[in-house]
C-alpha positions in Angstrom: 262.9 123.9 96.5 265.5 122.2 98.7 264.7 121.0 102.5 267.1 122.0 105.1 268.0 119.6 107.2 267.8 121.2 111.4 269.7 119.1 113.8 269.1 119.9 117.8 271.8 117.9 119.8 271.5 118.9 123.5 274.9 118.7 125.0 276.2 119.0 128.5 279.1 121.0 128.5 282.2 119.9 130.6 282.5 121.2 134.5 284.4 124.2 134.9 283.9 126.9 136.9 282.5 129.1 134.1 280.2 126.7 133.3 276.7 128.2 132.7 274.4 125.0 132.0 273.5 122.7 129.3 273.3 124.2 125.9 271.6 123.0 122.5 273.2 123.4 119.4 271.3 124.4 116.5 272.8 124.9 112.4 275.8 124.7 114.4 275.0 127.4 117.0 275.0 127.0 120.9 272.2 128.4 122.8 271.9 128.3 126.6 268.8 126.2 127.2 267.7 128.2 130.5 267.9 131.4 128.5 265.3 130.1 126.4 261.7 131.2 126.0 259.0 129.5 127.0 257.9 128.6 124.1 261.9 127.7 122.6 261.2 125.0 125.6 258.5 123.7 124.6 259.3 122.7 120.9 262.0 121.4 122.3 260.0 119.2 124.4 258.4 118.5 121.6 261.3 117.5 119.5 262.2 115.5 122.5 259.1 114.0 122.6 259.0 113.2 118.8 262.6 111.3 118.6 261.3 109.1 121.7 257.9 108.5 119.0 260.5 107.4 116.2 262.9 105.7 118.4 259.4 103.7 119.5 258.4 103.3 115.9 261.8 101.6 114.7 262.1 99.0 117.4 258.2 98.1 116.4 259.7 97.9 112.6 262.8 95.7 113.9 259.9 93.3 115.4 257.4 93.5 112.4 260.6 92.6 109.7 261.8 89.9 112.1 258.4 88.7 111.8 258.2 89.0 108.2 261.3 87.2 107.6 260.1 84.0 110.2 257.4 83.5 108.3 258.6 83.4 104.7 261.1 81.4 106.1 258.6 79.3 107.3 256.8 79.3 103.9 259.6 78.2 102.1 259.8 74.9 104.7 256.8 74.9 104.2 256.8 74.5 100.4 259.6 72.4 100.3 257.0 69.7 101.5 254.6 70.4 98.7 256.4 69.4 95.5 253.2 69.5 93.7 252.8 72.8 94.2 255.1 74.0 92.1 254.4 76.0 88.3 
């Protein structure tokens, strides 16, 4: 079974006299946000919160990877001063 990736993109339309407000595009189909049900708007909010959390976790991962690289570099420098430790 293949999983279909659904992307949500909230867009702000270009200002125009006939503008009906922001839209949300799901699977290539635009939807007027103001016309969505309360349940659909709640799902949009869930997506936004989840996207925010993913961004936070990506920052934390980058910090951890940077720290790990610094530890490896420090270990490498330390080992260079310990010639008797080579196998």
